[in-house]
C-alpha positions as CSV (number, residue, x, y, z in Angstrom):
1,X,48.3,47.8,62.7
2,X,45.4,48.0,65.1
3,X,43.5,45.6,62.8
4,X,46.4,43.1,63.0
5,X,46.5,43.4,66.8
6,X,42.7,42.8,66.9
7,X,43.1,39.7,64.8
8,X,46.0,38.4,66.9
9,X,43.9,39.0,70.0
10,X,41.1,37.0,68.5
11,X,43.4,34.1,67.6
12,X,44.9,34.2,71.0
13,X,41.4,34.0,72.6
14,X,40.6,31.1,70.4
15,X,43.7,29.2,71.4
16,X,43.1,29.9,75.0
17,X,39.5,28.5,74.9
18,X,40.6,25.4,73.0
19,X,43.3,24.9,75.6
20,X,41.0,25.0,78.6
21,X,38.5,22.8,76.8
22,X,35.4,24.8,77.6
23,X,34.3,26.0,74.2
24,X,34.4,24.9,70.6
25,X,35.3,27.1,67.6
26,X,31.6,27.3,66.8
27,X,30.8,28.6,70.3
28,X,33.5,31.2,70.2
29,X,32.5,32.4,66.7
30,X,28.8,32.5,67.7
31,X,29.6,34.5,70.8
32,X,31.8,36.9,68.8
33,X,29.1,37.4,66.2
34,X,26.5,38.1,69.0
35,X,28.9,40.6,70.6
36,X,29.3,42.5,67.4
37,X,25.6,42.4,66.6
38,X,25.0,45.9,68.0
39,X,27.8,47.4,65.9
40,X,26.8,49.7,63.1
41,X,29.3,48.1,60.8
42,X,27.8,45.8,58.1
43,X,27.7,42.1,59.0
44,X,28.3,39.7,56.1
45,X,25.8,37.0,55.7
46,X,27.8,33.8,56.0
47,X,27.3,30.2,57.2
48,X,29.5,30.3,60.3
49,X,29.3,26.6,61.3
50,X,28.4,23.1,60.1
51,X,26.6,20.4,62.0
52,X,29.3,18.2,63.6
53,X,28.8,14.5,62.8
54,X,30.5,11.2,61.9
55,X,27.6,9.5,60.2
56,X,28.4,6.6,57.8
57,X,26.8,6.5,54.4
58,X,23.6,4.4,54.3
59,X,24.0,1.1,52.5
60,X,20.3,0.6,51.9
61,X,19.9,3.1,49.0
62,X,16.4,4.6,49.1
63,X,14.9,4.0,52.5
64,X,11.6,2.0,52.3
65,X,8.7,2.0,54.8
66,X,8.7,2.3,58.6
67,X,6.7,5.6,58.3
68,X,4.9,5.1,61.7
69,X,8.2,4.3,63.5
70,X,10.0,7.2,61.9
71,X,7.3,9.6,62.9
72,X,7.3,8.3,66.5
73,X,11.1,8.3,66.7
74,X,11.4,11.9,65.6
75,X,8.6,12.9,67.9
76,X,10.5,11.5,70.9
77,X,13.7,13.3,69.7
78,X,12.0,16.7,70.1
79,X,13.5,18.9,72.8
80,X,12.1,19.1,76.3
81,X,9.2,19.7,77.1
82,X,7.8,18.3,73.9
83,X,9.5,15.0,74.7
84,X,10.6,14.0,78.2
85,X,12.5,10.9,77.1
86,X,16.3,11.3,76.7
87,X,16.9,7.7,75.6
88,X,14.9,5.9,72.9
89,X,15.6,2.3,72.0
90,X,14.8,0.6,68.7
91,X,14.6,-3.1,69.6
92,X,13.7,-6.2,67.7
93,X,15.0,-9.5,66.3
94,X,18.3,-9.5,64.4
95,X,17.9,-8.2,60.8
96,X,14.6,-6.4,61.5
97,X,16.1,-3.0,60.4
98,X,17.0,-1.3,63.6
99,X,20.3,0.1,62.4
100,X,18.9,1.2,59.1
101,X,16.1,3.1,60.9
102,X,18.5,4.8,63.3
103,X,20.8,5.8,60.4
104,X,17.9,7.1,58.3
105,X,16.6,9.3,61.2
106,X,20.1,10.7,61.7
107,X,20.5,11.5,58.0
108,X,17.1,13.3,58.0
109,X,18.4,15.5,60.8
110,X,21.6,16.0,58.9
111,X,19.7,17.0,55.8
112,X,17.2,18.9,58.0
113,X,14.4,17.0,56.2
114,X,11.0,17.6,57.8
115,X,12.7,19.1,60.9
116,X,11.8,22.4,62.5
117,X,14.6,24.8,63.2
118,X,14.2,24.5,67.0
119,X,14.3,20.7,66.7
120,X,17.7,20.5,64.9
121,X,20.8,18.9,66.5
122,X,24.2,20.7,66.6
123,X,26.0,17.4,66.6
124,X,25.3,13.7,65.7
125,X,27.6,11.0,66.9
126,X,27.4,7.5,65.6
127,X,28.9,4.7,67.6
128,X,28.6,1.0,66.6
129,X,29.2,-2.1,68.6
130,X,28.2,-4.4,65.7
131,X,30.8,-7.1,65.5
132,X,29.6,-9.0,62.4
133,X,27.6,-8.3,59.3
134,X,25.7,-10.7,57.1
135,X,26.5,-10.7,53.3
136,X,25.6,-13.1,50.5
137,X,29.0,-14.7,51.0
138,X,28.4,-15.3,54.7
139,X,28.9,-13.8,58.2
140,X,31.8,-11.4,58.2
141,X,33.6,-9.8,61.2
142,X,33.8,-6.0,61.4
143,X,37.2,-4.5,61.9
144,X,36.2,-1.9,64.4
145,X,33.5,-2.2,67.0
146,X,33.2,-0.4,70.3
147,X,33.1,-2.5,73.5
148,X,33.3,-0.1,76.4
149,X,32.2,3.3,77.6
150,X,35.7,4.6,76.9
151,X,35.2,3.7,73.2
152,X,32.1,5.8,73.2
153,X,33.9,8.7,74.9
154,X,36.6,8.5,72.3
155,X,34.1,8.8,69.5
156,X,32.4,11.7,71.2
157,X,35.7,13.5,71.6
158,X,36.7,12.9,68.0
159,X,33.3,14.0,66.6
160,X,33.1,17.1,68.8
161,X,36.8,17.9,68.1
162,X,37.5,17.9,71.9
163,X,41.0,16.7,72.5
164,X,40.6,17.7,76.2
165,X,38.3,14.7,76.7
166,X,41.0,12.2,75.6
167,X,43.6,14.1,77.6
168,X,41.6,14.0,80.8
169,X,42.5,11.2,83.3
170,X,40.0,8.4,84.0
171,X,38.5,10.1,87.0
172,X,37.8,13.4,85.2
173,X,36.9,12.1,81.8
174,X,33.2,11.5,82.6
175,X,32.8,15.0,84.0
176,X,34.5,16.5,81.0
177,X,32.3,14.5,78.6
178,X,29.1,15.5,80.4
179,X,30.1,19.1,80.4
180,X,30.9,18.9,76.6
181,X,27.5,17.4,75.9
182,X,25.7,20.2,77.7
183,X,27.1,22.8,75.4
184,X,25.2,21.8,72.3
185,X,22.1,19.7,71.4
186,X,23.7,16.4,70.6
187,X,22.2,13.2,69.2
188,X,24.2,10.1,70.3
189,X,23.5,6.8,68.6
190,X,24.7,3.5,70.0
191,X,24.2,0.7,67.5
192,X,24.0,-2.9,68.7
193,X,24.1,-2.3,72.4
194,X,23.7,-6.0,73.2
195,X,27.3,-6.7,72.2
196,X,28.7,-4.0,74.5
197,X,30.6,-5.6,77.5
198,X,30.7,-2.6,79.8
199,X,27.9,-2.1,82.3
200,X,29.0,1.5,82.7
201,X,27.4,2.3,79.4
202,X,23.9,1.7,80.9
203,X,24.8,3.9,83.9
204,X,25.9,6.6,81.5
205,X,22.6,6.4,79.6
206,X,20.6,6.6,82.8
207,X,22.2,9.9,83.6
208,X,22.5,11.3,80.1
209,X,23.1,15.1,80.4
210,X,20.5,17.5,78.9
211,X,19.9,18.5,76.2
212,X,21.5,15.3,74.7
213,X,19.3,12.6,73.2
214,X,20.3,9.1,72.5
215,X,19.1,6.4,70.2
216,X,20.0,2.8,71.1
217,X,19.5,-0.1,68.8
218,X,19.4,-3.5,70.5
219,X,18.0,-7.0,70.2
220,X,17.6,-7.0,74.0
221,X,15.0,-4.6,75.4
222,X,16.4,-2.4,78.2
223,X,14.6,-0.6,81.0
224,X,16.1,2.9,80.8
225,X,14.4,4.1,77.6
226,X,11.3,4.7,75.6
227,X,11.0,1.6,73.4
228,X,10.1,1.4,69.8
229,X,9.8,-2.3,68.8
230,X,10.2,-3.2,65.2
231,X,8.3,-6.1,63.7
232,X,8.1,-7.4,60.1
233,X,7.5,-4.9,57.4
234,X,3.9,-4.6,56.0
235,X,3.5,-6.4,52.7
236,X,3.4,-3.4,50.4
237,X,6.6,-1.9,51.8
238,X,8.3,-5.3,51.7
239,X,7.4,-5.7,48.0
240,X,8.8,-2.3,47.3
241,X,12.0,-3.2,49.1
242,X,12.4,-6.5,47.2
243,X,11.9,-4.7,43.9
244,X,14.6,-2.2,44.8
245,X,17.0,-5.0,45.9
246,X,16.3,-7.0,42.7
247,X,17.3,-4.0,40.6
248,X,20.5,-3.5,42.6
249,X,21.4,-7.2,42.6
250,X,20.3,-8.0,39.1
251,X,17.9,-10.7,40.3
252,X,14.6,-11.6,38.8
253,X,11.6,-12.4,40.9
254,X,7.9,-12.8,39.9
255,X,5.2,-11.2,42.0
256,X,4.2,-14.7,43.3
257,X,7.8,-15.4,44.3
258,X,8.0,-12.1,46.1
259,X,4.8,-13.1,48.1
260,X,6.4,-16.4,49.0
261,X,9.6,-14.8,50.2
262,X,7.6,-12.3,52.2
263,X,5.5,-15.0,53.9
264,X,8.6,-17.1,54.7
265,X,10.6,-14.1,56.1
266,X,7.6,-12.4,57.8
267,X,8.8,-9.1,56.4
268,X,12.3,-9.2,58.1
269,X,14.3,-6.8,55.8
270,X,17.7,-8.4,56.2
271,X,16.3,-11.9,55.4
272,X,14.7,-10.5,52.2
273,X,17.8,-8.6,51.2
274,X,20.1,-11.6,52.0
275,X,17.8,-13.9,49.9
276,X,17.8,-11.6,46.9
277,X,21.6,-11.2,47.2
278,X,22.0,-15.0,47.1
279,X,19.7,-15.1,44.0
280,X,21.9,-12.4,42.5
281,X,24.9,-14.8,42.9
282,X,23.0,-17.4,40.9
283,X,21.1,-19.4,43.6
284,X,17.5,-20.4,42.8
285,X,14.7,-19.0,44.9
286,X,13.8,-22.6,45.9
287,X,17.3,-23.2,47.4
288,X,17.2,-19.8,49.1
289,X,13.8,-20.5,50.6
290,X,15.0,-23.9,51.8
291,X,18.0,-22.2,53.5
292,X,15.8,-19.8,55.4
293,X,14.4,-22.8,57.3
294,X,17.7,-24.3,58.3
295,X,18.9,-23.6,61.8
296,X,22.5,-23.8,60.7
297,X,22.1,-21.3,57.8
298,X,24.0,-18.0,57.9
299,X,20.7,-16.1,58.3
300,X,19.6,-18.2,61.2
301,X,23.0,-18.0,62.9
302,X,23.2,-14.2,62.4
303,X,19.7,-13.5,63.7
304,X,19.4,-16.1,66.5
305,X,22.7,-17.7,67.6
306,X,23.6,-15.2,70.3
307,X,20.1,-15.0,71.7
308,X,19.8,-18.8,71.6
309,X,23.0,-19.3,73.5
310,X,21.6,-17.1,76.3
311,X,18.5,-19.2,76.9
312,X,19.7,-22.7,76.3
313,X,19.1,-24.9,79.3
314,X,16.6,-22.4,80.8
315,X,12.8,-22.3,81.0
316,X,12.8,-19.7,78.3
317,X,14.3,-22.2,75.8
318,X,11.6,-24.8,76.5
319,X,8.9,-22.1,76.2
320,X,10.3,-21.0,72.9
321,X,10.3,-24.6,71.5
322,X,6.8,-25.0,72.8
323,X,5.6,-22.0,71.0
324,X,7.0,-23.5,67.8
325,X,4.1,-26.0,67.9
326,X,1.4,-23.4,67.8
327,X,0.0,-22.4,64.4
328,X,-0.4,-18.7,65.2
329,X,0.0,-17.7,68.8
330,X,-0.3,-19.2,72.3
331,X,-1.6,-17.9,75.6
332,X,0.5,-17.7,78.6
333,X,-1.3,-20.6,80.2
334,X,-1.1,-22.7,77.1
335,X,2.7,-22.2,76.8
336,X,3.2,-22.9,80.4
337,X,1.3,-26.2,80.2
338,X,3.0,-27.3,77.0
339,X,6.4,-26.5,78.4
340,X,5.7,-28.5,81.6
341,X,5.7,-25.3,83.7
342,X,2.0,-25.3,84.6
343,X,2.7,-25.3,88.4
344,X,5.9,-23.2,88.1
345,X,4.2,-19.9,87.3
346,X,7.2,-17.8,88.3
347,X,9.5,-19.8,86.1
348,X,7.0,-19.5,83.2
349,X,6.6,-15.8,83.5
350,X,10.3,-15.1,83.9
351,X,11.0,-17.2,80.9
352,X,8.5,-15.3,78.7
353,X,9.8,-12.0,79.9
354,X,13.3,-13.1,78.9
355,X,12.1,-14.2,75.5
356,X,10.4,-10.8,74.9
357,X,13.5,-8.9,76.1
358,X,15.6,-10.9,73.6
359,X,13.1,-10.0,70.8
360,X,12.5,-13.7,70.2
361,X,8.7,-13.5,70.7
362,X,6.1,-10.8,70.1
363,X,3.5,-10.2,72.8
364,X,0.0,-9.0,72.2
365,X,-2.2,-8.9,75.3
366,X,-1.5,-12.2,77.0
367,X,-0.7,-14.1,73.9
368,X,2.7,-14.7,72.3
369,X,3.8,-15.3,68.7
370,X,6.9,-15.9,66.5
371,X,7.9,-14.2,63.3
372,X,7.9,-16.7,60.5
373,X,11.7,-16.6,60.3
374,X,12.0,-17.2,64.1
375,X,9.5,-20.0,63.8
376,X,11.5,-21.7,61.0
377,X,14.5,-21.6,63.3
378,X,12.5,-23.0,66.2
379,X,11.0,-25.8,64.1
380,X,14.5,-26.7,63.0
381,X,15.6,-27.0,66.7
382,X,12.6,-29.2,67.4
383,X,13.4,-31.5,64.5
384,X,16.9,-32.0,66.0
385,X,15.4,-33.3,69.3
386,X,12.6,-35.6,68.4
387,X,12.2,-36.9,72.0
388,X,11.7,-33.4,73.4
389,X,9.3,-32.6,70.5
390,X,7.2,-35.6,71.3
391,X,7.0,-34.7,75.0
392,X,6.0,-31.1,74.2
393,X,3.5,-32.2,71.6
394,X,1.8,-34.6,74.0
395,X,1.3,-31.8,76.5
396,X,0.2,-29.5,73.7
397,X,-2.5,-31.9,72.6
398,X,-3.7,-32.6,76.2
399,X,-4.0,-28.9,76.9
400,X,-6.0,-28.1,73.8
401,X,-8.3,-31.0,74.6
402,X,-9.1,-29.5,78.0
403,X,-10.2,-26.1,76.5
404,X,-13.5,-27.5,75.5
405,X,-13.7,-30.9,77.2
406,X,-15.1,-34.1,75.9
407,X,-18.7,-33.8,74.4
408,X,-21.1,-34.9,77.2
409,X,-24.1,-35.9,75.2
410,X,-24.9,-36.5,71.5
411,X,-27.3,-33.6,71.1
412,X,-25.2,-30.8,72.5
413,X,-22.0,-30.5,74.5
414,X,-20.7,-28.0,77.0
415,X,-17.3,-26.3,76.8
416,X,-15.6,-24.4,79.6
417,X,-15.7,-21.0,77.8
418,X,-15.6,-19.4,74.4
419,X,-12.1,-18.1,74.8
420,X,-10.8,-21.3,73.0
421,X,-12.0,-19.6,69.7
422,X,-8.6,-17.8,69.8
423,X,-7.0,-21.2,69.6
424,X,-8.9,-22.3,66.5
425,X,-5.9,-22.3,64.2
426,X,-4.0,-24.3,66.9
427,X,-6.8,-26.8,67.0
428,X,-6.6,-27.3,63.3
429,X,-2.8,-27.8,63.5
430,X,-3.2,-30.2,66.4
431,X,-5.7,-32.3,64.5
432,X,-3.2,-32.8,61.7
433,X,-0.5,-33.8,64.2
434,X,-2.9,-36.1,66.1
435,X,-3.7,-38.1,62.9
436,X,0.0,-38.8,62.4
437,X,1.2,-39.1,66.0
438,X,-1.8,-39.1,68.4
439,X,-4.7,-41.4,68.9
440,X,-8.4,-41.6,67.9
441,X,-9.6,-39.9,71.1
442,X,-7.3,-36.9,70.4
443,X,-8.7,-36.6,66.9
444,X,-12.3,-36.8,68.0
445,X,-12.2,-34.3,70.9
446,X,-10.1,-31.8,68.9
447,X,-12.3,-32.1,65.9
448,X,-15.5,-31.5,67.8
449,X,-13.8,-28.3,69.2
450,X,-12.5,-27.3,65.8
451,X,-15.9,-27.6,64.0
452,X,-17.4,-25.2,66.5
453,X,-14.5,-22.8,65.7
454,X,-15.2,-23.2,62.0
455,X,-18.8,-22.2,62.7
456,X,-17.8,-19.0,64.5
457,X,-15.4,-17.8,61.8
458,X,-17.4,-19.1,58.8
459,X,-15.3,-22.0,57.5
460,X,-18.1,-24.4,56.6
461,X,-16.4,-26.3,53.9
462,X,-13.5,-26.9,56.2
463,X,-15.9,-28.0,58.9
464,X,-17.5,-30.6,56.5
465,X,-14.1,-32.0,55.5
466,X,-13.0,-32.2,59.2
467,X,-16.2,-34.1,60.1
468,X,-16.0,-36.4,57.1
469,X,-12.3,-37.3,57.9
470,X,-13.1,-37.9,61.6
471,X,-16.2,-40.0,60.6
472,X,-13.9,-42.3,58.6
473,X,-11.7,-42.8,61.6
474,X,-14.7,-43.4,63.9
475,X,-16.0,-46.1,61.6
476,X,-12.7,-47.9,61.2
477,X,-11.8,-47.6,64.9
478,X,-15.2,-49.1,66.0
479,X,-16.7,-45.9,67.6
480,X,-20.3,-45.8,66.4
481,X,-21.6,-43.1,68.8
482,X,-18.9,-40.7,67.5
483,X,-19.7,-41.7,63.9
484,X,-23.3,-40.8,64.5
485,X,-22.4,-37.4,65.8
486,X,-20.3,-36.6,62.8
487,X,-23.0,-37.8,60.5
488,X,-25.3,-35.3,62.2
489,X,-22.8,-32.5,61.8
490,X,-22.4,-33.2,58.1
491,X,-26.2,-33.4,57.6
492,X,-26.6,-30.0,59.3
493,X,-24.3,-28.4,56.8
494,X,-25.9,-30.3,53.8
495,X,-29.4,-29.0,54.6
496,X,-28.1,-25.4,54.9
497,X,-26.5,-25.9,51.4
498,X,-29.9,-27.0,50.0
499,X,-28.6,-30.6,49.5
500,X,-31.6,-32.2,51.1
501,X,-31.2,-35.7,49.7
502,X,-27.7,-35.9,51.0
503,X,-28.7,-34.4,54.3
504,X,-31.5,-37.0,54.6
505,X,-29.1,-39.8,54.1
506,X,-26.7,-38.4,56.7
507,X,-29.4,-37.9,59.3
508,X,-30.8,-41.3,58.6
509,X,-27.4,-42.9,59.2
510,X,-27.1,-41.0,62.5
511,X,-30.6,-42.0,63.5
512,X,-30.1,-45.7,62.8
513,X,-26.8,-45.8,64.8
514,X,-28.4,-44.0,67.8
515,X,-31.4,-46.4,67.7
516,X,-29.1,-49.4,67.6
517,X,-27.3,-48.0,70.7
518,X,-30.6,-47.2,72.4
519,X,-29.2,-43.7,72.9
520,X,-32.3,-41.6,73.6
521,X,-30.5,-38.2,73.5
522,X,-29.1,-39.2,70.1
523,X,-32.5,-40.2,68.9
524,X,-34.0,-36.9,70.0
525,X,-31.1,-35.2,68.1
526,X,-31.7,-36.8,64.8
527,X,-35.5,-36.6,64.8
528,X,-35.1,-32.9,65.4
529,X,-32.8,-32.7,62.3
530,X,-35.1,-34.9,60.2
531,X,-37.9,-32.4,61.0
532,X,-35.7,-29.6,59.7
533,X,-35.2,-31.3,56.3
534,X,-38.9,-32.2,56.0
535,X,-39.9,-28.6,56.8
536,X,-37.5,-27.1,54.3
537,X,-38.9,-29.5,51.7
538,X,-42.4,-28.4,52.5
539,X,-43.4,-31.8,54.0
540,X,-45.1,-30.1,57.0
541,X,-47.1,-33.1,58.3
542,X,-44.0,-35.3,58.3
543,X,-42.0,-32.6,60.0
544,X,-44.6,-32.2,62.7
545,X,-44.5,-36.0,63.5
546,X,-40.7,-35.7,64.0
547,X,-41.2,-32.8,66.3
548,X,-43.8,-34.7,68.3
549,X,-41.5,-37.6,68.6
550,X,-38.6,-35.4,69.7
551,X,-40.8,-33.7,72.3
552,X,-41.8,-37.1,73.6
553,X,-38.2,-38.2,74.1
554,X,-37.3,-34.9,75.7
555,X,-40.2,-35.1,78.2
556,X,-39.3,-38.7,78.9
557,X,-35.8,-37.7,79.7
558,X,-37.1,-34.6,81.5
559,X,-34.5,-32.5,79.7
560,X,-35.2,-28.7,79.6
561,X,-32.4,-28.3,77.0
562,X,-33.8,-30.9,74.7
563,X,-37.3,-29.5,75.1
564,X,-36.1,-26.0,74.2
565,X,-34.3,-27.2,71.1
566,X,-37.2,-29.2,69.8
567,X,-39.7,-26.4,70.7
568,X,-37.6,-23.9,68.7
569,X,-37.9,-26.2,65.6
570,X,-41.7,-26.7,66.3
571,X,-42.1,-22.9,66.4
572,X,-40.3,-22.5,63.1
573,X,-42.5,-25.2,61.6
574,X,-45.7,-23.4,62.8
575,X,-44.3,-20.1,61.4
576,X,-43.8,-21.7,57.9
577,X,-47.3,-23.2,58.2
578,X,-48.6,-19.6,59.0
579,X,-49.9,-20.8,62.4
580,X,-48.4,-17.6,63.8
581,X,-50.0,-17.7,67.3
582,X,-48.8,-21.2,67.8
583,X,-45.4,-20.3,66.5
584,X,-45.2,-17.4,68.9
585,X,-46.3,-19.6,71.8
586,X,-43.7,-22.2,71.2
587,X,-40.8,-19.8,70.7
588,X,-41.9,-17.6,73.6
589,X,-41.8,-20.6,75.9
590,X,-38.2,-21.1,74.9
591,X,-37.4,-17.4,75.3
592,X,-38.8,-17.4,78.8
593,X,-36.9,-20.5,79.8
594,X,-33.7,-19.2,78.4
595,X,-34.0,-15.8,80.0
596,X,-34.8,-17.4,83.4
597,X,-31.4,-19.0,83.6
598,X,-29.2,-17.2,86.0
599,X,-25.9,-18.4,84.7
600,X,-26.2,-20.7,81.7
601,X,-23.5,-22.4,79.7
602,X,-22.6,-20.9,76.3
603,X,-24.9,-23.4,74.7
604,X,-27.8,-22.1,76.8
605,X,-26.9,-18.6,75.6
606,X,-26.9,-19.9,72.0
607,X,-30.5,-21.1,72.4
608,X,-31.7,-18.0,74.1
609,X,-30.0,-15.6,71.6
610,X,-31.2,-17.7,68.7
611,X,-34.9,-17.7,69.7
612,X,-35.0,-13.8,69.7
613,X,-34.1,-14.1,66.0
614,X,-36.7,-16.7,65.4
615,X,-39.4,-14.6,67.1
616,X,-38.3,-11.7,64.7
617,X,-39.3,-13.9,61.7
618,X,-42.7,-14.4,63.2
619,X,-43.0,-10.7,64.0
620,X,-42.3,-9.9,60.3
621,X,-45.1,-12.2,59.2
622,X,-47.4,-10.4,61.7
623,X,-46.4,-7.0,60.3
624,X,-44.7,-6.0,63.5
625,X,-41.6,-4.7,61.7
626,X,-40.1,-2.5,64.4
627,X,-40.4,-5.3,67.0
628,X,-38.8,-7.7,64.5
629,X,-35.9,-5.3,64.0
630,X,-35.4,-4.8,67.7
631,X,-35.4,-8.6,68.3
632,X,-32.7,-9.0,65.6
633,X,-30.6,-6.2,67.2
634,X,-30.9,-8.0,70.6
635,X,-29.8,-11.3,69.1
636,X,-27.0,-10.1,66.9
637,X,-24.1,-9.3,69.3
638,X,-23.9,-12.9,70.6
639,X,-23.7,-14.4,67.1
640,X,-21.2,-11.9,65.8
641,X,-18.9,-12.8,68.7
642,X,-19.5,-16.4,69.5
643,X,-22.2,-17.9,67.3
644,X,-22.4,-19.3,63.8
645,X,-22.0,-16.9,60.9
646,X,-25.0,-18.4,59.1
647,X,-27.3,-16.9,61.8
648,X,-25.5,-13.5,61.6
649,X,-26.5,-13.6,57.9
650,X,-30.1,-14.6,58.8
651,X,-30.4,-11.8,61.3
652,X,-29.1,-9.3,58.8
653,X,-31.5,-10.6,56.2
654,X,-34.5,-10.2,58.6
655,X,-33.4,-6.8,59.6
656,X,-33.3,-5.8,55.9
657,X,-36.9,-7.1,55.3
658,X,-38.1,-5.1,58.3
659,X,-36.3,-2.0,57.2
660,X,-37.8,-2.2,53.7
661,X,-41.2,-2.3,55.2
662,X,-40.4,0.7,57.4
663,X,-39.1,2.7,54.4
664,X,-35.4,2.6,55.4
665,X,-34.1,1.3,52.1
666,X,-30.5,2.5,52.4
667,X,-30.1,0.6,55.7
668,X,-32.0,-2.4,54.2
669,X,-29.6,-2.6,51.3
670,X,-26.5,-2.5,53.6
671,X,-27.8,-5.3,55.7
672,X,-29.0,-7.3,52.7
673,X,-25.6,-7.1,51.1
674,X,-23.9,-8.2,54.4
675,X,-26.3,-11.2,54.5
676,X,-25.5,-12.0,50.8
677,X,-21.8,-11.9,51.5
678,X,-22.1,-14.6,54.3
679,X,-24.6,-16.7,52.4
680,X,-22.3,-16.9,49.4
681,X,-19.2,-17.5,51.5
682,X,-20.9,-20.3,53.4
683,X,-22.5,-21.8,50.3
684,X,-26.1,-21.3,51.5
685,X,-27.6,-21.5,47.9
686,X,-31.3,-21.3,48.8
687,X,-30.8,-18.2,51.0
688,X,-28.6,-16.6,48.3
689,X,-31.5,-16.8,45.9
690,X,-34.0,-15.2,48.3
691,X,-31.8,-12.3,49.4
692,X,-30.7,-11.6,45.8
693,X,-34.4,-11.2,45.0
694,X,-34.8,-8.7,47.8
695,X,-31.8,-6.7,46.6
696,X,-33.2,-6.7,43.0
697,X,-36.5,-5.4,44.4
698,X,-34.6,-2.5,45.9
699,X,-33.3,-1.8,42.4
700,X,-29.7,-1.9,43.6
701,X,-26.6,-4.0,43.6
702,X,-24.0,-4.9,46.2
703,X,-20.5,-3.4,45.7
């Protein structure tokens, strides 16, 4: 009888606590168990509560990738003080995998997979504001989606089994919900926050009661949380996802087709899954790829329509369209000028901030880029408004032309700075556009800039073709001085490739044009190059005559820059003739002049840094190997960052020679192999033969 009374008392206590809404069944049972822990009576080992949750089943099957983001997300979900952030957002463009990541994290906590006991949650509440889903058949509306803070409260009440929350009046409900959330460690997930209409949701998140943590997925970055931004999946993870989806959808794709799909989607998971689902229905990969680039396609509408409607008619929209012209990325200044906002700095910056908040652009430093899928959408919008595209493109070309400026003289030219190297891919894209839509001046200025970019990154074959194409335009458009310059650029490459007959012909053409124009700087330029070819062929007497002629012109013009350039070649000629004292004298004169400049142009720096490397070659012949090595080390940083890759290889080669002489064979092999890599990539056949002989002498091979 007393046992029955005890049981009745326990049930009565439970009903009372449920009535007043201050404790859950789990709380009561846990307290009762704790109270009886001192009892001598045996306590049965039993699981006295389950984690409360309302998580949906994942639709993605086996979760793929996002290891870095998963680790960071779970780190931020640790209890205080290990993590001081209560709200974590997962943001990114539509279809990037925000919901899947949030759901996977939640299920890992549910399974207690890789979670320490003191990091577990007692309750996980999933709320979704997603109104539509994308399937192979099209965009479909969801039947249920939260819209207000009250909807979130209802889901909390249901999951925590707290009827008192729903029974409370509007004024008290917030207090009751906050009290309920303090009684256990709860993970609240709000999926698709951007479609929530109620501003009170953000206020609630700002004052989220401890120890609750919240994950918010959103296309629009918010300022109340620790952000984790998702970008396209890495290639290997994307391939694994595609293989998994092909198996599920009974679709066949070759490895090459998977690479094409990856490049076109930029690794956006939904775009890849949607494409494979369409193929599973019988569509060809060609038709699916074509659909990805249509602004009116289901995938484009699902990912961009809402965000697009928010910026249309604003500076942000013009900036987004401007960015669609850029091959890779664009600087803040470049986008502002292209969008016609050069003087409206505030409007430009506010527009870029809005684009980033809406996950339409990715920001790295002070440069902005688009995912391939976003770019396809933007290009489609540009195609629909040809007049606007033409206006933007004109500004784009004009801006890129100002980065370097018009070449000032035939022998060398000055640019504003070397930062334009970052815009190299944009220069190449602009050249193609200029041939079709611009004018000859656009082509020439952009090509001169692009050929220097090709030097810095090691694209010599592309440089030759650019010069050859521009040369043809210069001749047909009646621009002989420009034609002579491109002949000179082509000859410079040909002599490095060991094609001395062709180089001779190209330099002769350049020389004749400059003579016909009575262009003394051009004449000095070509006799200098003709000396190089003669020296490399072993025609030293002929080479010296060219050097003397070049020095005569430079002195007549009283040009220090031209004198320095010709003296550098004279020094190399004396070196090859084993007149080492004369070689050192000529090159040292150039070094002293270059080092005396307080603030030279990048071209001055190129001459100064280069002559250190030339002095190193003389030092090697003199047997001063440590000095040679030190001079190469001094020269190397400039050429690795701003100079031609051919001279990087030359410096590495000379360092290897010095290191062999000093007995440092391991270091010598490393530098020799680096030199060989660039010699082969650039097509420098004579130098390849020489450095291969050095490597063979070391009894080693390059891996």
